[in-house]
C-alpha positions as CSV (number, residue, x, y, z in Angstrom):
1,M,61.5,112.5,74.2
2,P,58.8,112.6,77.3
3,I,60.4,111.0,80.4
4,N,58.8,107.9,80.9
5,K,55.9,108.0,83.8
6,F,57.1,104.4,85.5
7,A,60.6,105.3,85.9
8,L,59.3,108.2,87.8
9,F,57.8,106.3,90.6
10,C,60.9,103.8,89.9
11,P,62.8,102.7,93.1
12,V,66.1,102.2,90.9
13,T,66.0,105.8,89.2
14,K,64.9,107.3,93.0
15,A,68.5,105.9,94.0
16,C,70.6,106.8,90.4
17,E,68.9,110.2,91.4
18,I,70.9,110.2,95.0
19,L,74.2,107.9,93.8
20,E,74.6,108.7,89.9
21,P,76.5,112.3,90.5
22,R,80.0,111.9,90.2
23,W,82.3,110.8,93.1
24,T,79.7,110.2,95.3
25,L,79.9,106.4,95.5
26,L,83.8,106.7,95.7
27,I,82.9,109.5,99.0
28,L,80.4,107.4,101.0
29,T,83.7,104.2,100.2
30,E,86.2,106.4,101.6
31,M,84.1,106.9,104.8
32,W,83.0,103.3,105.0
33,W,87.1,102.8,105.3
34,G,87.0,105.2,108.2
35,S,87.6,108.7,106.8
36,S,85.6,111.6,108.2
37,R,87.7,114.4,107.9
38,F,87.4,116.5,104.7
39,N,91.2,116.1,103.9
40,D,91.8,112.8,104.4
41,I,87.9,112.1,102.1
42,R,89.9,114.1,99.6
43,R,93.2,111.8,99.6
44,G,90.9,109.3,99.5
45,V,89.2,110.0,96.4
46,P,91.9,111.4,94.3
47,G,91.0,113.6,91.1
48,I,88.5,115.9,93.0
49,S,88.2,119.4,93.5
50,P,87.8,121.0,97.1
51,T,85.0,122.9,96.1
52,L,83.1,119.9,94.7
53,L,84.0,117.7,97.3
54,T,82.2,120.5,99.7
55,K,78.7,120.0,97.1
56,R,79.1,116.5,97.4
57,L,79.2,116.5,100.8
58,K,76.5,118.6,101.2
59,E,73.7,116.7,98.3
60,L,74.8,113.5,101.1
61,E,73.9,115.1,103.8
62,A,70.6,117.0,102.6
63,H,69.8,113.3,101.5
64,G,70.2,111.7,104.8
65,L,73.0,109.9,103.6
66,I,75.8,111.8,106.3
67,E,75.8,114.0,109.2
68,R,77.8,117.0,109.7
69,V,79.4,117.2,113.7
70,E,81.8,119.9,114.4
71,D,83.6,120.0,118.1
72,P,82.9,123.6,119.6
73,N,86.0,123.5,121.8
74,S,88.5,122.5,118.7
75,G,86.3,123.4,115.5
76,S,87.3,120.4,113.7
77,I,84.4,119.2,111.4
78,D,83.8,115.1,111.6
79,Y,81.6,113.9,108.4
80,L,79.8,110.6,109.9
81,R,77.3,108.2,107.6
82,T,74.1,107.6,108.9
83,Q,72.4,104.2,109.1
84,M,71.1,105.1,105.7
85,A,74.1,105.2,104.3
86,V,75.8,102.0,106.6
87,E,72.9,100.1,104.5
88,L,74.6,100.5,101.3
89,E,77.7,99.0,102.4
90,P,76.9,95.5,101.0
91,I,75.8,97.2,97.8
92,I,79.1,99.0,97.2
93,Q,81.0,95.5,98.3
94,A,78.9,94.0,95.4
95,L,79.6,96.4,93.3
96,G,83.9,96.2,94.0
97,D,83.4,92.5,93.3
98,W,81.0,92.8,89.9
99,A,84.1,95.0,88.2
100,Y,86.6,92.9,89.9
101,K,85.2,89.8,88.3
102,N,84.3,91.0,85.2
103,T,87.2,93.5,84.3
104,T,90.3,92.6,83.1
105,S,93.9,93.1,85.1
106,E,94.9,95.1,82.5
107,D,92.3,97.5,83.1
108,A,93.3,97.6,87.0
109,L,96.5,98.5,86.0
110,C,96.1,101.2,83.5
111,R,96.1,104.3,85.6
112,L,98.4,104.1,88.6
113,D,99.1,106.6,90.8
114,A,101.4,105.8,93.5
115,S,100.3,108.3,96.8
116,C,96.7,107.0,96.5
117,L,98.0,103.6,96.6
118,M,99.9,104.5,99.7
119,W,96.7,105.9,100.9
120,N,94.6,102.6,100.9
121,L,97.9,100.2,101.6
122,R,98.3,101.7,105.4
123,R,95.4,100.1,105.8
124,C,96.6,96.4,104.5
125,I,99.1,96.9,107.4
126,L,98.4,95.3,110.4
127,P,99.6,96.6,113.8
128,E,98.7,93.8,116.0
129,E,100.9,91.6,113.7
130,L,104.0,93.6,113.7
131,P,106.6,93.6,116.6
132,P,105.1,95.5,119.5
133,R,106.8,99.1,119.0
134,R,107.2,101.9,116.4
135,I,107.9,100.4,113.0
136,V,108.8,102.4,110.8
137,M,108.7,101.3,106.7
138,Q,109.8,103.4,104.0
139,F,108.0,102.6,100.4
140,I,109.9,103.5,97.2
141,F,107.9,103.1,93.9
142,N,109.8,102.9,90.7
143,E,108.2,103.5,87.5
144,P,109.3,104.2,84.2
145,D,110.9,107.6,82.8
146,K,110.5,108.5,86.4
147,A,111.8,109.6,89.4
148,P,111.4,107.1,92.7
149,Q,108.3,108.3,94.8
150,N,108.7,107.5,98.2
151,F,106.5,107.1,101.3
152,W,106.9,106.1,104.5
153,T,104.5,104.0,107.1
154,I,104.4,104.4,110.6
155,S,103.1,101.8,113.0
156,K,102.4,101.6,116.8
157,P,100.4,99.0,119.3
158,G,97.0,100.0,119.2
159,A,96.8,102.9,116.6
160,Q,96.1,102.7,113.2
161,V,98.7,103.2,110.4
162,D,99.9,106.7,109.5
163,V,101.3,107.3,106.5
164,C,104.0,109.9,105.6
165,Y,104.9,112.3,102.3
166,I,107.7,114.0,103.4
167,D,110.4,111.8,105.4
168,P,109.6,111.6,109.2
169,G,113.0,111.7,110.4
170,F,113.0,108.0,112.4
171,D,115.2,105.2,111.6
172,V,113.5,102.8,108.9
173,D,113.2,98.7,109.9
174,L,112.3,97.9,106.3
175,F,112.4,99.1,103.3
176,V,109.9,97.9,100.4
177,I,111.0,99.3,97.1
178,C,108.9,97.9,94.4
179,D,107.7,98.3,91.1
180,L,104.5,100.5,91.1
181,R,102.5,97.8,88.8
182,A,104.0,94.6,90.8
183,M,103.0,96.4,94.3
184,V,99.1,97.2,92.7
185,S,99.2,93.9,91.0
186,A,99.8,91.9,94.8
187,Y,97.7,93.7,96.4
188,M,94.7,93.9,94.5
189,G,95.1,89.9,93.9
190,H,95.5,89.5,90.1
191,T,99.2,88.2,90.9
192,P,100.4,86.2,94.2
193,L,102.7,88.5,96.7
194,Q,105.3,86.0,96.9
195,A,105.1,85.8,93.0
196,E,106.0,89.7,92.9
197,I,108.9,89.4,95.8
198,D,110.5,86.6,93.9
199,A,110.6,88.0,90.9
200,D,112.2,91.3,92.5
201,G,109.1,93.1,91.4
202,I,109.3,93.8,95.6
203,Q,111.7,93.4,97.4
204,L,112.4,93.5,101.3
205,I,115.5,95.3,103.1
206,G,116.2,95.7,106.8
207,N,114.4,94.2,109.5
208,P,114.4,90.4,108.6
209,V,111.6,89.0,111.2
210,L,109.4,92.2,109.1
211,E,110.3,89.8,105.6
212,K,109.6,86.5,106.7
213,T,106.2,87.4,107.7
214,V,105.2,90.1,105.5
215,T,101.9,87.8,104.0
216,R,101.0,87.9,108.2
217,W,100.9,91.7,108.6
218,F,100.3,92.5,104.7
219,I,96.6,92.1,103.6
220,L,95.1,92.3,100.2
221,S,92.6,94.7,99.4
222,S,89.4,93.4,100.3
223,F,88.3,92.5,96.3
224,A,91.1,90.1,96.2
225,R,90.2,88.7,99.4
226,S,86.3,88.3,98.4
227,P,85.2,84.9,97.6
228,N,85.1,85.8,93.7
229,A,88.8,87.1,93.7
230,H,91.3,84.3,92.1
231,F,94.9,85.6,90.8
232,R,95.2,86.4,86.8
233,K,98.0,86.6,84.7
234,I,99.3,89.6,84.4
235,P,100.3,90.7,80.5
236,A,103.9,91.2,79.9
């Protein structure tokens, strides 16, 4: 079938050529959230291979959406968004809002991954709402027919929250024992966080101050906090 000549000059067609290749928007979304190192971007885009990520980053650089910056002293490489990419932020947010509004909560909970969830949850812990010292939390996720999965977050005043996949060896201030589905549902705003806690889908054990102030230091996904967000009943 011959290509529609109008499509050759349509701005939407051009945008699709740049943004449609698989993973491209997810890479830009992860960079929007602050990741600039190769391994951090890859953690935020589970499923992409190192080879394909390298290819997509080169394509984004060629299109002028990102800039590759190398530190001559350490040799470390950061990928930074250009103004052209920054201008995509409201578009990406609008796409997420549209999907959040028009898909069912069951669709959102059909493919759960604890490791990916923790990479995002670290951004939802507000150090400024925690006691002004090092705070360590251990997240224990339970899934049917699987061994519990353990992760640790470390927060300090004035620093970004770190997530550890092996025990860092510090005393734990708060244990968060939860059903993976319940935590994702609360994080995405499909069900209220307090409702999941009251139903024991999420259990908080440890420092009583952290237990009582969880709704202050733990915030929801940006999509759950958008004007289109609303709590939706999760089928049993």
